[in-house]
MITORKOL-890783 format. One line per field, with one value per residue: residue number from 1; residue in one letter; x, y, z of N, C-alpha, C, O, CB in turn. Coordinates in steps of 0.001 Angstrom, whole numbers. Glycine has a CB too. Layout:
// residues N
resi: (NUM	...) $
resn: (A	...) $
n.xx: (X	...) $
n.yy: (Y	...) $
n.zz: (Z	...) $
ca.xx: (X	...) $
ca.yy: (Y	...) $
ca.zz: (Z	...) $
c.xx: (X	...) $
c.yy: (Y	...) $
c.zz: (Z	...) $
o.xx: (X	...) $
o.yy: (Y	...) $
o.zz: (Z	...) $
cb.xx: (X	...) $
cb.yy: (Y	...) $
cb.zz: (Z	...) $
//
This chain:
// residues 103
resi: (1	2	3	4	5	6	7	8	9	10	11	12	13	14	15	16	17	18	19	20	21	22	23	24	25	26	27	28	29	30	31	32	33	34	35	36	37	38	39	40	41	42	43	44	45	46	47	48	49	50	51	52	53	54	55	56	57	58	59	60	61	62	63	64	65	66	67	68	69	70	71	72	73	74	75	76	77	78	79	80	81	82	83	84	85	86	87	88	89	90	91	92	93	94	95	96	97	98	99	100	101	102	103) $
resn: (M	K	P	I	I	F	P	R	M	S	E	K	S	F	D	Q	S	K	K	S	N	V	Y	T	F	S	V	A	D	N	A	N	K	I	T	V	K	D	M	V	E	K	Q	Y	N	V	K	V	E	S	V	N	I	S	V	T	K	G	K	V	K	R	S	V	K	K	S	G	K	R	V	E	G	Q	R	S	D	H	K	K	A	Y	V	T	V	A	K	G	D	T	I	P	V	F	A	A	A	A	E	G	S	E	E) $
n.xx: (834	594	1899	-212	-45	-392	-431	-287	-2074	-1615	-1286	1133	2609	2726	4269	6674	7380	7959	10036	12074	12166	10786	8353	5110	3480	670	759	372	-90	1699	3897	7368	10531	12039	10184	8508	10271	10894	8331	7626	9667	9108	6424	6378	8633	11076	14144	14783	16105	16026	13987	11680	9697	6672	4534	1352	-549	-3970	-6415	-8075	-11451	-14047	-17444	-20709	-23865	-27363	-28761	-26976	-25052	-21700	-19598	-16929	-14447	-12016	-9941	-8543	-5151	-2501	-79	2651	4806	7743	9251	12267	13283	15601	17494	15987	14158	10627	7353	4513	1836	2011	3108	1026	-784	608	505	-2210	-2557	-1288	-2899) $
n.yy: (-1187	2180	5065	7726	11126	14537	18136	20188	22938	25633	28494	28373	26407	27685	29983	28693	27616	29875	31128	29194	27192	24831	22439	21257	18156	15963	12579	9034	6469	4362	5432	6258	8038	7718	6911	9144	11151	10218	10306	13056	14233	13021	13782	16617	17519	18494	18998	17203	17874	17108	15118	15188	13460	13451	11994	12456	11732	10869	12803	11956	12147	13141	13015	13787	12361	13412	11634	11048	9249	8426	9046	7987	8722	8620	10707	10291	9220	11104	11610	13644	15086	16912	18530	19520	21423	21932	24972	27561	25918	25447	24471	24081	24225	25629	27967	28967	29612	31687	33657	34187	35331	37771	39535) $
n.zz: (0	-914	688	1622	778	1462	1314	4279	5030	6893	9059	10435	8975	6519	7114	7809	5345	3855	5300	5949	4002	4657	4360	5222	5491	5581	6264	5576	8078	7706	6476	5964	6401	4048	2066	2076	1222	-1388	-2591	-2438	-3975	-6441	-6906	-6844	-8182	-6941	-5070	-2263	887	3631	5882	8471	10804	12647	15071	16200	18928	19294	21057	24117	24521	26655	27645	29014	28881	28755	30344	32272	31807	31245	28484	26523	24145	21462	19548	16282	15661	14098	11502	10691	8251	8029	5549	4198	1536	-1209	-1518	-3338	-4614	-4829	-3701	-5619	-4561	-2153	-3125	-4669	-2685	-1523	-3522	-3547	-1038	-1212	-2540) $
ca.xx: (0	1363	1529	-928	644	-981	94	-1071	-2072	-1929	-442	2467	3318	2957	5420	7875	7744	8533	11256	13157	11996	10262	6956	4458	2563	29	1123	-259	575	2760	4956	8619	11254	12495	9042	8045	11235	10695	7039	7661	10519	8414	5167	6541	9868	11990	15222	14532	17340	15803	12601	11421	8331	6140	3253	574	-1564	-5292	-6869	-9222	-12524	-15083	-18638	-21784	-25169	-28414	-29158	-25928	-24098	-20436	-19182	-15529	-14000	-10667	-9685	-7555	-3763	-2109	1357	3051	6189	8318	10185	13111	13689	16821	17324	15568	13010	9370	6272	3491	634	2303	3325	-296	-1350	1307	-15	-3555	-2527	-734	-3923) $
ca.yy: (0	3410	6066	8897	12347	15774	19271	20771	24387	26376	29691	27964	25749	28693	30774	27863	27445	31123	31496	28220	26150	23617	22239	20290	17252	14879	11326	7829	5902	3431	6158	6536	9167	7407	6946	10533	11861	9784	10767	14514	14505	12572	14500	18065	17799	19300	18257	17159	17798	16304	14836	14879	12961	13445	11319	13069	10813	11467	13147	11254	13116	12609	13847	13177	12496	13921	10588	10937	8232	8967	8522	8301	8409	9085	11189	9439	9670	11551	11675	14784	15083	18230	18286	20648	21316	22670	26410	27918	25092	25703	23541	24939	24402	26694	29186	29462	30231	32961	34609	34542	36167	39094	40397) $
ca.zz: (0	-1007	1691	1111	1182	972	2080	5377	4887	8108	9161	10869	7872	5488	7555	7709	3941	3365	6016	5999	2984	5272	3988	6093	4812	6312	5603	6103	9252	7323	5759	6655	5811	2692	1151	1990	372	-2777	-3095	-2619	-5135	-7650	-7091	-6999	-8927	-6138	-4407	-815	1676	4833	6263	9873	10951	14012	15240	17264	19420	19389	22399	24679	24757	27531	27783	29801	28237	29638	31286	33281	31382	30743	27186	26253	22795	21191	18198	15622	15604	12767	11277	9867	7768	7769	4447	3826	133	-1546	-1689	-4683	-4998	-4135	-4004	-6228	-3735	-1201	-3903	-5059	-1486	-1323	-4488	-3120	166	-1527	-3118) $
c.xx: (877	943	871	-226	-92	-541	-860	-955	-2538	-1011	988	3243	3613	4167	6717	8327	8397	9888	12382	13015	11558	8774	6371	3441	1922	331	407	560	1730	3914	6204	9369	11640	11332	8503	8969	11021	9401	7027	8506	9814	7194	5374	7811	10777	13061	14994	15858	17155	14312	12573	9959	7924	4783	2555	-527	-2881	-5697	-8010	-10251	-13605	-16259	-19676	-23097	-26190	-28819	-28117	-24874	-22852	-20056	-17746	-15179	-12593	-10573	-8576	-6163	-3485	-600	1654	4508	6595	9447	10936	13576	14917	16504	16986	14391	11783	8357	5079	2253	838	2531	2010	-978	-700	785	-1402	-3564	-1996	-1780	-4671) $
c.yy: (1248	4373	7271	10135	13547	16922	19732	22285	25017	27591	29314	27324	26724	29552	29978	27721	28707	31411	30484	27052	24811	23542	21110	19481	16309	13608	10157	7276	4974	4115	6286	7630	8922	7491	8363	11325	11513	10336	12273	14869	14141	13439	15967	18469	18783	18392	18346	16997	16937	16145	14528	14482	13023	12756	11951	12102	11552	11716	12232	12312	12449	13570	13069	13435	13025	12902	10382	9902	8892	8264	8951	7872	8932	9549	10349	10076	10197	11772	12830	14626	16517	18019	19573	20443	22193	24144	26730	27097	25505	24655	24380	25182	25564	28014	29802	30144	31583	34015	35087	35458	37562	40049	41176) $
c.zz: (0	97	1032	1645	597	1874	3176	5257	6199	8154	9519	9715	6740	5853	7440	6260	3392	4001	5850	5029	3564	4970	4823	5303	5819	5544	6264	7266	8896	6603	6627	5899	4355	1709	999	1071	-1105	-3357	-3332	-3833	-6437	-7953	-7445	-7752	-8203	-5549	-2898	-86	2923	5091	7748	9997	12409	14013	16430	17667	19572	20833	22830	25039	25595	27558	28590	29080	29248	30687	32381	32922	30798	29451	26950	24834	22599	19744	17588	15673	14200	12720	10337	9461	7490	6761	4136	2395	-105	-1762	-3140	-5190	-4194	-4542	-4450	-5363	-2769	-1924	-4337	-3875	-1231	-2273	-4080	-1904	-105	-2048	-2077) $
o.xx: (1793	-243	1343	144	-385	-303	-2080	137	-3713	-67	1940	4407	4640	5006	7743	9526	9293	10798	13530	13670	11915	8021	7050	2644	2556	180	-102	1744	2652	4836	6121	8894	11569	11472	8084	8496	10972	9382	6471	8111	9911	6949	4629	8043	11199	12910	15011	16641	18021	13488	13350	9087	8707	3989	3097	-1344	-2903	-5362	-8810	-9957	-14035	-16084	-19542	-23410	-25917	-29182	-28351	-23911	-22941	-20175	-17385	-15568	-12045	-11057	-7764	-6020	-4137	52	996	5330	5887	10468	10323	14185	15229	15390	17629	13691	11889	8481	4671	1673	-57	2186	1880	-1672	-1361	632	-1731	-4474	-2230	-1576	-5569) $
o.yy: (1367	4483	7770	10191	13586	16717	19674	22843	24937	27694	29870	27659	26605	29826	30516	27707	28623	31886	30873	26025	23762	24465	20122	20033	15905	13558	10278	7579	4809	3432	6406	8102	9832	8077	8747	12091	12397	10790	12728	15713	14870	13792	16513	19662	19786	17171	19436	16099	16125	16916	13704	15088	12696	12910	11981	11701	12728	10935	11790	13256	11335	14788	11867	14568	13078	13272	9620	9708	9796	7044	10112	6795	9608	8880	9764	11298	9798	12070	12986	14106	17252	17409	20600	19424	23077	24509	26224	27531	25867	24027	25296	26265	26388	29073	31026	31145	32518	35170	36261	36272	38465	41262	41949) $
o.zz: (813	406	11	2817	-598	3065	3022	5369	6558	7370	8972	9497	6072	4994	7023	5980	2552	3322	5633	5206	3028	5283	5102	4545	6793	4323	7378	7413	9695	6156	7850	4866	3530	635	-93	230	-1960	-4502	-4332	-4637	-7424	-9106	-8259	-7944	-8778	-5528	-2326	-396	3246	4598	8232	9375	13301	13085	17536	16837	19936	21724	22005	25772	25295	27500	28817	28715	30447	31804	33320	33664	29968	29334	27146	24383	23470	18831	18306	15722	13235	13721	9309	10215	6802	7077	3844	2070	691	-2139	-4059	-6105	-3022	-5594	-3737	-5434	-2586	-1398	-4372	-4050	-780	-1875	-4248	-1748	698	-2007	-2410) $
cb.xx: (-948	1185	2763	-2447	2132	-2531	390	-569	-2978	-1763	-1008	2369	2499	1704	5222	7619	6511	7582	10953	13263	13283	10529	6821	3781	3293	-1526	2650	-413	-424	2195	4462	9487	12498	13137	7932	7987	12682	10687	5934	8219	11837	7989	4332	6546	9532	11227	16644	13555	17802	16492	12005	11763	8205	6023	3433	-17	-1135	-6314	-7312	-8823	-13115	-14537	-19210	-21822	-25636	-29629	-29392	-26534	-24739	-19310	-20119	-14596	-14953	-9633	-9307	-7966	-2774	-2861	1897	2836	6349	8840	9439	14325	12524	17490	18595	16716	13316	8841	5912	3061	302	3527	4189	-1176	-1170	2813	-56	-4337	-1686	373	-4885) $
cb.yy: (0	4060	6511	8879	12331	15672	20429	20264	24832	25481	30667	26985	24569	29576	31243	26480	27084	32277	31664	27689	25966	23594	21929	20994	16457	15108	11110	6764	5153	2346	7559	5248	9462	6004	6014	11187	11517	8258	10389	15213	13734	11111	14396	18712	18343	20061	18825	15996	19202	16944	13648	16094	11520	14894	9773	14441	10179	10582	14617	10380	13651	12371	14262	13744	11135	14326	9281	10596	7281	8814	9022	7608	9004	7976	12700	9176	8515	12845	10339	16123	14196	18926	17765	20795	21729	22076	27165	27765	23587	27124	22630	24341	23100	26336	28893	28306	29313	32788	33987	33299	35511	38970	39593) $
cb.zz: (1213	-2389	2494	1529	721	917	1151	6796	3703	9394	10209	12051	7342	5300	9000	8316	3107	3632	7473	7370	2226	6814	2475	7281	3717	6476	5642	4996	10090	6446	5331	6779	6620	2643	1645	3400	794	-2861	-2122	-1354	-5020	-7503	-5844	-5648	-10301	-5014	-4804	-446	2077	6054	5431	10805	10414	14578	15440	16820	20761	18713	22458	25932	23411	28961	26381	31265	27645	28828	30548	34612	30351	31795	26035	27281	21741	21480	18198	14162	15977	12379	10701	10624	6487	9103	3181	4794	-818	-2805	-1253	-5619	-4783	-4440	-2760	-7515	-2954	-352	-5123	-5592	-263	-1513	-5881	-2819	1231	-2538	-3920) $
//
């Protein structure tokens, strides 16, 4: 199974992409640094210098129903990849967001 990869657009990731050429992606749970690097290079035609991955565990959420019964659930875990690209390279998705914010 191929790892799914798509960009995370947030204020923090947008600032990182402009200041230090670091782009943030949401990746599948089975992805590792090598597969993320290969997929980004293939998908966006850029030179990847490094990849860092973080796994965020889902929060446990508790609530109480009207009947007084306690209900507990958990949000799903998610994995993020921070990809540093070579100087001068950009990823078009983030560049399009930059053009839209300048107007």
